[in-house]
C-alpha positions in Angstrom: 1.7 0.1 11.8 2.8 -3.2 13.3 0.8 -4.9 16.0 3.2 -3.6 18.7 2.6 0.0 17.5 6.0 0.4 15.7 6.2 2.1 12.3 9.2 1.2 10.1 11.3 4.3 9.2 11.9 3.2 5.6 9.1 4.3 3.1 9.1 1.1 1.1 8.7 -1.1 4.2 5.9 1.2 5.3 4.3 0.7 1.9 4.5 -3.1 2.1 3.0 -3.0 5.6 0.2 -0.7 4.6 -0.8 -2.9 1.7 -0.6 -6.0 4.0 -2.9 -4.2 6.5 -5.4 -3.2 3.8 -5.5 -6.9 2.7 -6.1 -8.0 6.3 -8.9 -5.5 6.8 -10.6 -6.4 3.5 -10.5 -10.1 4.3 -11.7 -9.5 7.9 -14.6 -7.2 7.0 -15.7 -8.3 3.5 -14.2 -11.8 3.2 -12.3 -10.9 0.0 -8.9 -9.6 -1.0 -10.1 -7.8 -4.1 -10.9 -4.1 -4.3 -11.5 -1.6 -7.0 -9.3 1.3 -6.1 -6.7 2.5 -3.6 -5.1 5.9 -2.9 -1.6 6.0 -1.5 -0.2 9.2 0.0 3.5 9.7 0.5 5.6 12.4 2.0 9.0 11.6 0.6 10.5 10.3 -2.6 10.0 6.6 -3.3 12.1 4.8 -5.9 9.7 4.3 -8.8 11.0 0.9 -9.9 10.9 -0.5 -6.3 7.4 1.0 -5.8 6.2 -0.7 -9.0 7.7 -4.0 -7.8 5.9 -3.8 -4.5 2.6 -2.9 -6.1 2.9 -5.7 -8.8 3.9 -8.3 -6.2 0.9 -7.3 -4.0 -1.8 -7.1 -6.7 -0.6 -9.8 -9.0 -3.0 -10.2 -11.9 -5.7 -8.0 -10.1 -5.5 -4.5 -11.5 -7.4 -1.9 -9.4 -7.1 1.8 -9.9 -4.3 3.0 -7.7 -3.6 6.7 -7.2 -0.3 7.9 -5.8 -0.6 11.4 -4.3 2.5 13.2 -3.1 2.2 15.2 0.1 2.6 18.6 -1.6 -0.5 17.9 -3.8 -3.0 17.3 -1.0 
């Protein structure tokens, strides 16, 4: 969610923003941008290549465990 309360309608934009918000929270609370694991839930199809690109750009050389859980599995 953006500061103004808006949520982008496009799933990949939501994913980028969610990761950005996770980073801000980690830095604010723990003073670090590193974490060991993350779980991402999605409710519609996300292009795998684009999803990988976003994840790789976000994490860089840091490789935490990331679980992707589709809505129908929860």
